[in-house]
Wavefront OBJ file of the C-alpha trace (Angstrom):
o trace
v -5.915 13.613 -14.242
v -3.654 15.097 -11.598
v -0.336 13.511 -10.687
v -1.496 12.515 -7.213
v -4.689 10.959 -8.621
v -2.628 8.958 -11.087
v -0.173 7.891 -8.376
v -2.912 6.753 -6.003
v -4.569 4.849 -8.850
v -1.450 2.856 -9.707
v -0.884 2.208 -5.995
v -4.434 0.815 -5.689
v -3.791 -1.471 -8.663
v -0.528 -2.672 -7.161
v 1.522 -1.557 -10.172
v 4.888 -1.085 -8.461
v 6.742 -0.311 -11.701
v 4.363 2.555 -12.479
v 4.719 3.850 -8.896
v 8.506 3.813 -9.217
v 8.349 5.584 -12.587
v 5.961 8.286 -11.349
v 7.979 8.973 -8.214
v 11.241 9.060 -10.170
v 9.758 11.641 -12.535
v 7.897 13.599 -9.823
v 9.447 13.013 -6.366
v 7.201 15.707 -4.857
v 4.248 13.319 -5.279
v 5.568 11.253 -2.363
v 4.275 13.979 -0.013
v 1.139 14.893 -1.982
v -2.410 14.330 -0.771
v -5.656 13.871 -2.631
v -8.817 15.907 -2.015
v -9.724 13.612 0.911
v -6.301 13.980 2.521
v -5.063 10.497 1.574
v -1.306 10.203 1.164
v 0.515 7.708 -1.053
v 1.866 5.931 2.047
v -1.625 5.554 3.527
v -3.008 4.291 0.219
v -0.127 1.830 -0.228
v -0.691 0.463 3.275
v -4.407 0.032 2.641
v -3.840 -1.495 -0.816
v -1.300 -3.958 0.582
v -3.805 -5.160 3.169
v -6.415 -5.633 0.445
v -4.043 -7.539 -1.853
v -2.528 -9.735 0.858
v -5.460 -10.795 2.994
v -4.989 -14.193 4.561
v -7.806 -16.675 5.148
v -9.295 -16.562 8.637
v -6.887 -18.007 11.171
v -3.859 -17.801 8.873
v -0.895 -15.678 9.817
v -1.509 -15.749 13.539
v 1.621 -16.097 15.615
v 1.967 -18.970 18.018
v 2.735 -18.108 21.590
v 6.275 -18.888 22.663
v 6.359 -22.265 24.357
v 3.027 -23.426 22.931
v 4.577 -25.916 20.489
v 4.258 -29.486 21.674
v 2.223 -28.531 24.712
l 1 2 3 4 5 6 7 8 9 10 11 12 13 14 15 16 17 18 19 20 21 22 23 24 25 26 27 28 29 30 31 32 33 34 35 36 37 38 39 40 41 42 43 44 45 46 47 48 49 50 51 52 53 54 55 56 57 58 59 60 61 62 63 64 65 66 67 68 69
């Protein structure tokens, strides 16, 4: 398994400790890309959205001045 494949795998799993360890040992992986062109930053952004999805309607901001109207 290549370093970038391993890094993207631990990012997908949400294993932040493993991400930190891999990047500490191989800082060049921060700029690496897989065979599809995915970067660690892109994968982390996508994984975060998957792990932190809110139920429909949750997380929407209220418009300023809408409280008590």
